[in-house]
C-alpha positions in Angstrom: -77.7 -17.3 -6.7 -74.7 -19.6 -6.1 -74.7 -23.4 -5.9 -74.8 -23.5 -2.1 -77.8 -21.2 -1.9 -79.5 -23.2 -4.7 -79.0 -26.4 -2.7 -80.5 -24.8 0.5 -83.5 -23.5 -1.6 -83.9 -27.0 -3.1 -84.0 -28.6 0.4 -86.5 -26.0 1.6 -88.6 -26.7 -1.4 -88.7 -30.4 -0.6 -89.6 -29.7 3.1 -92.5 -27.5 2.3 -93.7 -29.5 -0.7 -93.9 -32.6 1.5 -95.6 -30.6 4.3 -98.3 -29.5 1.8 -98.8 -32.9 0.2 -99.2 -34.5 3.6 -102.8 -33.2 3.5 -103.5 -35.6 0.6 -102.8 -38.5 2.9 -105.9 -37.5 5.0 -108.0 -37.4 1.8 -106.7 -40.9 0.9 -107.5 -42.1 4.4 -111.1 -41.1 4.2 -111.6 -42.3 0.7 -110.3 -45.8 1.5 -111.5 -46.0 5.1 -108.0 -47.0 6.2 -107.1 -43.8 8.1 -104.4 -45.4 10.3 -102.7 -46.8 7.2 -102.8 -43.4 5.5 -101.3 -41.8 8.6 -98.4 -44.4 8.3 -97.7 -43.0 4.9 -97.9 -39.5 6.3 -95.3 -40.4 8.9 -93.0 -41.5 6.1 -93.4 -38.1 4.5 -92.6 -36.5 7.9 -89.4 -38.6 8.1 -88.3 -37.4 4.7 -89.1 -33.8 5.5 -87.2 -33.9 8.8 -84.2 -35.5 7.1 -84.2 -32.7 4.6 -84.5 -30.1 7.3 -81.6 -31.7 9.2 -79.4 -31.5 6.1 -80.5 -27.9 5.3 -79.8 -26.3 8.6 -76.0 -27.0 8.7 -75.5 -25.7 5.2 -77.3 -22.4 6.0 -75.5 -22.1 9.3 -72.1 -22.6 7.7 -73.0 -20.0 5.0 -73.7 -17.5 7.8 -70.5 -18.4 9.7 -68.4 -17.9 6.5 -70.1 -14.5 6.0 -69.3 -13.4 9.6 -65.7 -14.6 9.3 -65.3 -12.6 6.1 -66.8 -9.5 7.8 -69.7 -9.4 5.3 -72.6 -7.5 6.6 -75.7 -9.6 7.2 -78.1 -9.6 4.2 -81.8 -10.7 4.1 -81.7 -11.5 0.4 -80.6 -15.1 0.9 -83.4 -15.7 3.4 -86.0 -14.2 1.1 -84.8 -16.5 -1.7 -85.2 -19.5 0.7 -88.6 -18.4 1.9 -89.6 -17.8 -1.7 -88.8 -21.4 -2.5 -91.0 -22.4 0.4 -93.9 -20.4 -1.0 -93.4 -21.9 -4.5 -93.4 -25.4 -3.0 -96.7 -24.7 -1.3 -98.2 -23.6 -4.6 -96.9 -26.6 -6.4 -98.1 -28.8 -3.6 -101.6 -27.3 -3.9 -101.7 -28.2 -7.6 -100.4 -31.7 -6.9 -102.8 -32.5 -4.0 -105.3 -34.4 -6.3 -102.4 -36.4 -7.9 -100.9 -37.2 -4.5 -104.3 -38.2 -3.1 -104.6 -40.8 -5.9 -101.1 -42.0 -5.4 -101.7 -42.3 -1.6 -105.0 -44.1 -2.2 -103.1 -46.7 -4.3 -100.3 -46.9 -1.8 -102.8 -47.6 1.0 -104.3 -50.4 -1.0 -100.8 -51.9 -1.7 -99.9 -51.5 2.0 -102.9 -53.6 3.0 -101.5 -56.4 0.8 -97.8 -56.0 1.3 -98.0 -55.2 5.0 -94.7 -53.3 5.0 -93.7 -49.8 4.0 -90.4 -51.1 2.6 -92.3 -53.5 0.3 -94.6 -50.7 -0.8 -91.6 -48.6 -1.7 -90.0 -51.4 -3.7 -93.3 -52.0 -5.4 -93.6 -48.4 -6.4 -90.0 -48.1 -7.6 -90.5 -50.8 -10.3 -89.7 -49.2 -13.7 -92.9 -50.4 -15.2 -95.0 -48.9 -12.4 -93.1 -45.6 -12.6 -94.1 -45.4 -16.3 -97.7 -46.0 -15.4 -97.6 -43.3 -12.7 -98.9 -40.7 -15.3 -102.4 -42.2 -15.0 -102.6 -40.8 -11.5 -102.0 -37.2 -12.7 -105.0 -35.0 -11.9 -105.7 -31.3 -11.5 -107.9 -29.7 -8.8 -111.6 -30.0 -9.7 -113.6 -26.8 -10.2 -116.6 -28.6 -8.8 -115.0 -28.7 -5.3 -114.8 -24.9 -5.3 -118.5 -24.6 -4.5 -117.8 -25.6 -0.9 -115.2 -22.9 -0.5 -117.8 -20.3 0.4 -117.8 -21.7 4.0 -114.1 -22.9 3.8 -115.2 -26.5 4.1 -116.7 -25.8 7.5 -113.6 -24.2 8.9 -113.8 -20.7 10.6 -111.7 -17.7 9.6 -110.2 -17.8 13.2 -109.0 -21.4 12.6 -107.5 -20.6 9.2 -105.9 -17.4 10.6 -104.4 -19.3 13.5 -103.1 -21.9 11.0 -101.4 -19.2 9.0 -99.8 -17.7 12.1 -98.5 -21.1 13.3 -97.1 -21.9 9.8 -95.4 -18.4 9.7 -93.8 -19.0 13.1 -92.7 -22.5 12.3 -91.3 -21.4 9.0 -89.4 -18.3 10.2 -88.2 -19.6 13.6 -84.9 -21.2 12.5 -84.2 -18.6 9.9 -84.8 -15.7 12.3 -82.5 -17.3 14.8 -79.7 -17.7 12.3 -80.1 -14.2 11.0 -80.1 -12.9 14.6 -76.8 -14.7 15.0 -75.4 -12.7 12.0 -76.7 -9.5 13.5 -75.2 -10.2 16.9 -72.2 -12.6 16.4 -71.2 -12.4 20.0 -74.5 -14.1 21.0 -74.7 -16.4 18.0 -75.0 -19.6 20.1 -77.7 -18.1 22.3 -79.7 -16.9 19.3 -79.5 -20.3 17.7 -80.9 -22.0 20.8 -83.8 -19.5 20.9 -85.2 -20.9 17.6 -86.6 -23.8 19.7 -88.8 -21.2 21.5 -90.3 -19.9 18.4 -90.8 -23.3 16.8 -92.1 -24.6 20.2 -94.9 -22.0 20.1 -95.7 -22.9 16.6 -95.7 -26.6 17.4 -98.1 -26.1 20.4 -100.5 -24.2 18.2 -100.4 -26.9 15.5 -100.7 -29.9 17.6 -102.9 -28.6 20.5 -105.3 -26.4 18.6 -105.2 -27.2 14.9 -104.5 -30.9 14.4 -107.4 -32.0 16.6 -109.8 -30.0 14.5 -108.6 -31.7 11.3 -108.6 -35.1 12.9 -112.2 -34.6 14.1 -113.2 -33.5 10.6 -111.5 -36.5 9.2 -113.5 -38.8 11.5 -116.7 -36.9 10.5 -116.0 -37.7 6.8 -115.1 -41.3 7.6 -118.5 -41.7 9.4 -120.3 -39.9 6.6 -121.4 -37.0 8.7 -119.5 -34.6 6.3 -119.2 -35.1 2.5 -115.9 -35.7 0.9 -116.3 -32.6 -1.3 -116.6 -30.4 1.8 -113.6 -32.1 3.3 -111.5 -31.4 0.1 -112.6 -27.8 0.4 -111.4 -27.7 4.0 -108.1 -29.1 2.8 -107.8 -26.5 0.1 -108.6 -23.8 2.7 -105.9 -25.1 5.0 -103.3 -25.2 2.2 -104.3 -21.6 1.3 -103.7 -20.6 4.9 -100.4 -22.4 4.8 -99.4 -20.3 1.7 -100.4 -17.1 3.5 -98.3 -18.2 6.5 -95.2 -18.7 4.4 -95.7 -15.3 2.9 -96.2 -13.8 6.3 -92.9 -15.4 7.3 -91.2 -13.1 4.8 -92.5 -10.1 6.7 -91.7 -11.5 10.1 -88.1 -12.4 9.4 -86.4 -9.2 10.4 -88.7 -8.3 13.3 -88.3 -11.9 14.7 -84.6 -11.7 14.3 -84.4 -8.4 16.2 -86.6 -9.8 18.9 -84.3 -12.9 19.2 -81.3 -10.6 19.6 -83.1 -8.6 22.3 -84.0 -11.7 24.2 -80.4 -13.1 23.8 -79.0 -10.0 25.3 -81.2 -10.1 28.4 -81.4 -13.7 29.4 
């Protein structure tokens, strides 16, 4: 692995780690009762994730352009390395969810006092507080696993749909770039078709999946569902996310071939 690929893998790791840790913001919201404040912190994570994605895409696109210019046949190895870093980030995120939930809980409390995200960040970056951050370290509790027999109230259909949407969202951009390497004469068209794949994934996430989690969050806030069951639901969703990232590895080549076929016909 060269330095350029390592940078792309690192940015991908950050994107998917943040996407996984974002679920901890929901837990912090129901624990503190300040759901809107927790979602503000979630939006901050989304901003960092999208910034990383905006930096990652040009690096990968240029890598493919240089390979095409040098008449190097398209290889899937680079993409599998990148998708592997996404899977690793999801696993690391799963382990860090309890730690992140504690940090978010503290951040929500500080936000209530400081009334500004910038002030919260400055507060958190104080050297003394960084040294004290180790007190927030925690591992997933075995006691919460007893709720996993019913996936925290989530159905297999919901979790399966979550995995499919994550797979599509993860593979969309990569499949379009790989399709451009397979068919350089339609490289621009293939690149634009990534929006179609990501659009389908976005619709699935925000139209079908997010409302379910939001309703479950409200149920916990109104004490209609226990926090242990909610944590189990979050664990199940993270597990579905991991399956989706693995599924993206399998979908990479078929999705790229489909993008090429569509690019030739439109």
